[in-house]
N, C-alpha and C positions, 0 to 999 in steps of 0.2 A: 504494500500500500504506500502511495506517495503522500507524504504529509509535510506541509510547510509550517514552521514555527515562526510566528510574526512578532517582532519587537518594535516598540516605539523608542526612539533615542539610541544612545550608544549601548552596545552589548558588553564591552569590556569596561564596566563601570565599578567593578569591585563591590557590587551591591545586589539589588534585586534582580536585575537582568543577568548579571554574571552567575548568580545562583541558578536561575532558570536555564541558562546556557549549559551549565554543568549537567542538568537533567537531560538536555538534548544529547549531549555527548555520551552519557550513560546509556540512553535508549539506543543510540546508534551503535555503541560498542556491543550491545546485546542483540543487535540485528532485529529490533522490533519493527522497523519500517524503513522505507527509503525517505530519509529526512533531509529537508533543506531549510535554511535559515534566511528569513527576510529581516533586515536590520537597518537602523539609521533612519527610520521613517519619522518625520517631525510630528509633533503633537498638534495636528491640524485635521479636523474631522473630514474635510473634503479630500485632503491628500491621503488620509488613512483609507477612505472608501475606495479611491482610485487604485491604491496599492493593493488592497485586498482583491479587488476584481481582477487586476492583472495577475496576481499570484494564483488565483483559482483556475487559470487556463492551463496550468502545468501540474496540478495536484488533485488528489481525491479528497483531501481533508486539510483543515487548517486549525492550528492551536494558537490563539492570541494570548500573549503574555502581558498581563497588566489590566488594571481597571479602566484604562483608556478605551478598551474594547467594548465596554458595556453599552455605548451608544450605537456604534457602527455595526458590530457583529450580528446582533439580532436581526437588523434590517437585511444585511447581506445573506444571512442564513435563510431568511424567508424568500429571498430572491433566487438563491442557488440551492434548490431543494434536493438535488442529487449529490450534493457534497456534504461532508461531515464537518462539524465545527465544535470547538471547545474554547472557553475563556478561563484562563487561570487568574484568580481573583475576580471571578465572574459573579453576576447576580441575576442571570437570565437563563431560561430553559426553553427548549422547543423540540419538535420531533427529530430534528437533526442538530440540536445544539445542547451541549452539556456545560456545566459550570463547576469549577473547583475553587474552593475558598480556603487558603491557608490562613488560619486565624491569627495573623500577625498582631491584631489588636490586643491579644492576650499578653504577648511579650511586651507590647507598648505599655500596657497597664503596669507590668512589673517594672518597666523603665521609669515610670512616673513615681512609683513607690520609692525606688532607689534614689532618684533625683531629690525627692523631698527629704530623704533621710540624710543625704550627704551635703546638701546646700549649706554654705556658710553665710551667704548674703541674705538668704530667705526669699530669693527670687530665682525661678528656673524658666527655661525657654524650650520651645518646639519650633522646628523649621522644616517645611516640606515645600514641594514645588507645585505640581498639578493638583487642582482641586477635584480629585476623582474619589469615588466611593471608598476604596481601600485606604486612601490617605486621610479622608475625613474620619473614618472609623478609627484609624490609628491615632489621630490627634485627640479625638474624644476620649479614647482609652488612656492615653498618656495623662491627660488632665485628670481623668478619673482616678488614676493611681496616685497622683499628687494629692488630690483632695481626700483620698482614703487615709493618707498618712498625715497630712497637714491641711485641714479644711480651709484655712484662710491664706495659704501661701499664694502669692501672685504667680501666674503662668503667662509668659509672653509668647503667644502662639501666632504663627504666621505661615501663609502660603505665598511664596515669592514669585510664582509663575513659571519656573523652569526647574527641570530635574538635572540639566546638563551644563548650565552656564555658571562656572565657578566665580566669575567676576561678580555676578549678581549675588550669589549666596555669601560670598565673603563680605560684601557690603551689608547685607541683612544681619548676618551673625555678629558682625562688629557692632551694629546698632543695638542689638539685643544685649550684648555685653555692656555697652555704654549705659544702657537703661537699668543695669543692675544684676543681670542674670549671670550666675557662675557655673551652671550646668545646662547644657544644650542637648536636646534629643533631636536627631536628624533622621528624616525619612527622605533621602535623596538618592540619585544615581551618581553619574560622574561629577555632578556639581558639589558633591560632598567635599571635594578637594578645597573649594573656596571656604567652606565652613571650618575645615581643619586648619587652614592658614589663619583664619580669624581667631580660632581658639589658641593657637600657638602665640599669636601676637598679644592676645588679651589675657592669657592665663586662665581661660575658661575650659572646664572639663566637658567632654562630649560623650554621649551615648549613641552608638551607631545602630544600624538595623540590618536585617537579612543575614549578612556574613558576620564572622567573629572579628570585629575591628580591634578588640583588645589584643588579640594575637598579632595583628598586623602592625598597629601603631599604639603601643602601650603607654607612650608618654603623653598622648592626647586623650585616648579613650579609656574611661573608667568602667565601661560596660558596653554590651551590645545586645539588642533585642533580636534574638535569633529567629529566623523563619526559613524552613527548609523548602523554598520554592521549587527546588529541583525535584522534590518528591511529588509535588502536585503536577509538574510537567510530565514526569514519567507515568503517573496514574492516568493523566488525560490521553497520552499516546497509547498506552496499553488498552484502555477502554475503547478508543477509536478503532484500533486494529481489530479488536474482538467484535466490533459492531454493537457495542453496548453503549446506550445513551441513558445515563442515570436520570430518573424522573424527579429527583430532588438534587439540590446543590450539595456537592460532596464537601463537607467541612473537615478540616484537619487541624486539631488544636490540642490543648493540654488534656482534654478528656479522652482523646482517642489513642493515647500511647504513641509510641514511635518516635518520640523526641522531636515532633514537628516544630514546636516553638519553645522558647525558653529565654533565659537571660544569662549571658556570660558575665562574669565579674572579674575586674582586675584583681590579681593576687593580693594586693594590699587591702582589698575590701572583703575578701572571702570570709575571714574569721568573724568579722563584726556584723556582716549583713546576710550571709548565705542562709542561715536558718530562718530568718524572718522572710526572706524572699521565697524560699521553698515552701513555707507554711502558707503564704498567700497564693502561690501557684496551686497548691493542693486544694485550697478553698475555691479557686476558680474552676478547677477540674470537677469538683463535686457539685458545683452549682451554688455553693454557699455565698460566693461573691459573684455578682452579675457585672460584667464589663460593659460600661456604657459605649454606645456606638454613635451618639449624636451629641453635639455641643452647641450651646446658644449663648455663650459668654463673650467677653470682650476679646478683641483681636488686635495684635500689635501691627502698626503700620509705620513706615519710614517717616511720613510727613507729620503725623500727630502723636506718635508713640503708641498709645492704646486708644481704640475707639470701640463703640458698640458694634456688635456683629450678630447676624442670624445665620446659623448653619444651613447650607444647601448642598445638594448632590450635583 
């Protein structure tokens, strides 16, 4: 079976896309399908639709990586009924469309708990790029984790409009540090490099996501909200080859075992914080703690610092 795996933005981002690409490589190594990669597509819905239609002339199925696909893919799937479709971090289903949701919001909640526990200034921050459903859920969860630990702690949360432009993220992260944040949670792709530079300049600690950033850059990252996106990609490809279209969204989180999500900690934080983080993770898995997926609080902006904001998908 010929399957295209479709990426928005850079693939070699040492983050979400890179984890997904590792899943493609594993599936290819196991001979699951004849796999091709579509990459570097800009976050523009018209361009995405054109690229999807062009890709479908050469394949039998398509796996879209990222919540950016939740607008275009359902429409394209209805148009190309003889093809098979899947969205990783998807929120839609159809006769020929499956969705897989790595519950990265659960690890984002744990990141919020840690940020509140280690902040010395009493202000923490969140920075992401595209205002898509997985990113919105991750932001809400991070704030929820902070509030769970320190109900009155300010959270400077922002979407800067890009996942890949480091000049932009460096500017935003620097502004958040200037506003008092000393711990920053990032949900970015290649643009995380800009936030890293800002943290190095400002002495701000960062919590990464998707991959283990503590292992890669321990002098900047105090933790990383892990999400095994590669496993969702492998599951999507395996189901597609088998002709199986799940009738519900396949969720992969703390309650499902398999180590799909979690929080890595810097060695300096393990002794003091690991037991508390593990206890909260167990409560999430059991349902004792409900991770919030929407947020209607204030949002940080470059012009005004903090302004009122209403969440939208």
